[in-house]
C-alpha positions in Angstrom: -47.3 -50.4 69.2 -48.6 -47.7 67.1 -46.6 -44.8 66.2 -46.8 -41.7 67.7 -48.1 -39.4 64.4 -45.7 -36.4 65.0 -48.3 -35.0 62.5 -51.2 -35.0 64.5 -49.3 -34.3 68.2 -48.1 -30.7 66.2 -51.9 -30.3 65.1 -53.4 -31.0 68.5 -50.7 -29.1 70.1 -51.3 -25.9 68.5 -54.7 -26.4 69.7 -53.6 -26.8 73.3 -51.5 -23.8 72.7 -54.6 -21.9 71.5 -56.4 -22.8 74.9 -53.5 -22.8 77.1 -52.7 -19.3 75.1 -56.5 -17.7 76.2 -56.1 -19.2 79.6 -52.5 -17.0 79.9 -54.2 -14.2 79.2 -57.0 -13.9 80.9 -55.3 -15.1 84.3 -52.7 -12.4 84.1 -54.3 -9.4 82.4 -57.9 -10.2 83.7 -57.6 -12.1 86.8 -54.8 -11.6 88.6 -53.2 -7.9 86.2 -53.2 -5.6 89.1 -51.2 -8.0 91.5 -48.3 -9.2 89.0 -48.1 -5.5 88.2 -47.7 -4.3 91.6 -45.5 -7.4 92.3 -42.8 -6.4 89.4 -43.3 -3.0 90.5 -42.1 -4.1 94.4 -39.2 -5.9 92.9 -38.5 -3.1 91.1 -38.6 -4.5 87.7 -39.7 -3.4 84.2 -43.4 -4.3 83.5 -43.1 -7.4 80.7 -43.1 -5.8 77.5 -43.6 -7.0 74.2 -40.9 -8.9 73.4 -41.6 -10.8 76.7 -45.2 -10.8 75.5 -43.8 -12.8 72.1 -41.4 -14.9 73.8 -44.4 -16.3 76.3 -46.5 -17.1 73.5 -44.7 -19.1 71.7 -43.1 -21.0 74.5 -46.8 -21.6 75.4 -47.4 -23.1 71.9 -44.5 -25.4 73.1 -46.0 -26.1 75.8 -49.1 -27.2 74.0 -47.5 -29.1 71.4 -45.4 -30.9 74.7 -48.7 -32.0 76.9 -50.3 -33.6 73.6 -46.9 -35.3 72.6 -47.1 -36.2 75.9 -50.7 -37.7 75.8 -49.9 -39.8 72.7 -47.2 -41.2 74.7 -49.1 -42.1 77.8 -52.3 -43.5 76.4 -50.8 -46.7 75.2 -50.9 -47.5 78.9 -53.9 -45.6 80.1 -56.2 -45.8 77.1 -57.4 -43.0 74.7 -59.5 -40.0 76.3 -60.2 -37.1 78.3 -59.1 -38.5 81.5 -55.9 -39.6 79.9 -55.1 -35.9 78.4 -56.3 -34.6 82.0 -53.3 -36.6 83.2 -51.4 -35.4 80.8 -52.3 -31.6 81.5 -52.1 -32.2 85.1 -48.5 -34.1 84.7 -47.0 -30.6 82.8 -49.2 -28.6 85.5 -47.0 -30.1 88.0 -43.8 -29.5 86.4 -44.7 -26.2 85.3 -46.8 -24.4 88.0 -45.9 -26.4 91.1 -42.4 -26.8 90.8 -42.0 -23.1 89.5 -44.6 -21.4 92.5 -42.8 -23.5 94.9 -39.2 -22.0 93.6 -40.6 -18.3 93.5 -43.0 -18.3 96.6 -39.8 -19.5 98.3 -38.0 -16.6 97.3 -40.5 -14.4 98.0 -40.4 -12.8 94.3 -44.3 -13.1 93.9 -47.1 -13.0 96.5 -48.9 -16.1 97.5 -52.3 -14.9 96.0 -50.9 -14.5 92.9 -49.2 -18.0 93.0 -52.1 -19.8 94.7 -55.3 -18.7 92.1 -52.7 -19.1 89.3 -51.4 -22.7 90.9 -56.0 -23.6 90.8 -56.6 -21.6 87.4 -53.6 -23.9 86.1 -55.1 -27.0 86.7 -58.3 -26.5 84.9 -56.2 -24.3 81.9 -53.8 -27.2 81.3 -56.3 -29.7 81.8 -58.8 -28.1 78.9 -55.8 -27.6 77.0 -54.6 -31.4 77.2 -57.9 -32.2 76.0 -58.5 -29.9 72.9 -55.2 -31.2 71.7 -56.1 -35.2 72.4 -59.5 -34.5 70.9 -57.6 -33.5 67.2 -55.0 -36.7 67.9 -55.2 -39.6 66.1 -52.4 -42.5 66.4 -50.1 -43.0 62.7 -51.0 -45.7 60.5 -48.6 -48.9 60.7 
């Protein structure tokens, strides 16, 4: 059994993080910006500022690294390539987007439109991020 190449996980994960951060910016500012601001105002919360954005960007880079690590871990079962990367991306998508979407939706924190659009968007975004991370991943030499 080959060892996971943590250096390549980090490198691929950072690239995946770039893809995910671009996707999150487009989703939350361009596609759903007005809806998100309206939901935040409806809840009486302050609009997210620079501190929140910095934390979200860092967390999204960490997510890219985790997705790439997941790809490296499951490729021994499913083989290397795009299909396995998509599996890794969809596993992460389920745990991040579907789980939190059900919780937020059940509590009425956000309206259904952003949750539904974000859910579909995330399937594509996470898959593309995982493919980007997997593209740079190579197993460690034993």
